C-alpha angles and dihedrals in degrees: 000000000000090000091053093047090049091049094053090044090055091045092052091049092050093050092049092047093048099032093132091057100039100033095082092050091051090049092050092049092050092048092050093048093049094049092043089057096042093047095046093247094309092115091063095046115126093243094051095046090049092049091045092055092046092049090049095052103088092042092046090055091052091045091058091057093040090055091061091044091054091043089062089049099256137107133217116210094170100069096093098057092034086059091045092048094047091048087054090048090054089053092048093049093052102034105033102025099032092227113168116257098247093049089047093053093047093046094049092049091049090050089050091052091050091050090050092048089051091055090045091051092052091050102039103034105022095042098233116154109253090235092058097040095050094040087057088048091051091054093043096052092040086059092044091052091051090048097052094044099038095100096061105003088221129047111204114215112211095181106118094195092054092046091051090065091081101016104041133088131213111265119250124242093223129025105237115163113242098007135074103215097190091057091055091048091050090049092053092046090049090054092049091048092047094050092046092048094048093048090050092050090049092051091048091052092048090049091059092038096248120156114269136180118273114262092254092053092043092054090045090053092049092049093045096050093040090052092052091050092049094046093050090046091052093047091051092043091058091057118037102310129243115347125222087244091063090046091053093048092048092050092050092047091049092051095047093042089055092045094051098039107031105031134070093237089062091055089049091053093052091043091055090048093047096049120347094190094051091045091053091049090051091058101265114135104230090189093055092047090050090050091048095049094049091045087053090049090053091051092050090047088057092050090047091050091050091050093049094048089047092051092051091038085225146059113248135192091241096050113132097023110153093351090125092055092049090049093048091047091049091051094050094044087048091061107266112148121241088219094056133239096079129080142093129222089223088056091053090057091053088048091053090050090049092054092044090048090053091052094044094045095047091048091052094052093042103250112170116255091239091056090047091060090049092051093047090051092051091048090053091049090049091051093052093044088050090052093050094046096047092044092050091050089054 
């Protein structure tokens, strides 16, 4: 009995100490359990979970970039209509100009980078507030989207390969009815990689005498995360497996996680967000970091626009509407600080899934759209209040 009491005491202490990191996971688990009960289990069905992840994809990509923008104490209001405009440009290149798919994708991404660099230039070198510069960009690209789609309103994209980006699934290695074997294999490999990585990180911390979790808590964490990975893999495997959307999001998260945690440029970004003046005095070019982050945001906006156009199999005049608000909400719910300097790209993905889960769950149980907006607003307020309170305690 004493061992059990000690275990739960340690668990409670770990959660309190790492509440910023674990809070979003707890919130996601609670949301999923509540909607699973209210929907009679329909929320956790393989089809719904697969659709939820696919619907989250293009917002999750924006949320990754938005996290870094907020970390350096800025905001980007243009990303929604930049994504909508670039999705329309992709459609125009392929449908009206007969440009090959690969060239279209490369061209659209390059245009996105240039747009992001332009916003970064206005902010870093011309001294415009990010709010004003990107608000102007939002209006500009809203008008550009209307202009390029005004003839038809909707541009249908008949390219099956392009449409598979957000609607296709990775092929299986063996045709087994009712189960996607490759998805299960990937899930097991992901668990092995996660356990190996966490053990390595723990040993490195112990080597340099950094504080680590007790062995009981460490094993609990490994079992908990591994179980989640395996459960999600099994759920997806009983439908159609892992979609290309999920693959794209995972690749982007892996790249940005490595960039922000393993590379010098990541430390520079957080240094600029923590204290721009001190960062400048230490030899870090705040202007260059700002340019880099907004260029990255433009690139991710292009990818998001491509994914959205692919999902709809068309470019529409309303594409990109409110994308920026969803991305900002996902970043804040995912743990980014409103004061800058704190935030993880992995957290932004969880934030995007939280917001998507709220929408999906409320749609399943028949909550009115007006009430949905109210609840999302309250969730966003709660996330920011949580950030302020936990930061002040520190």
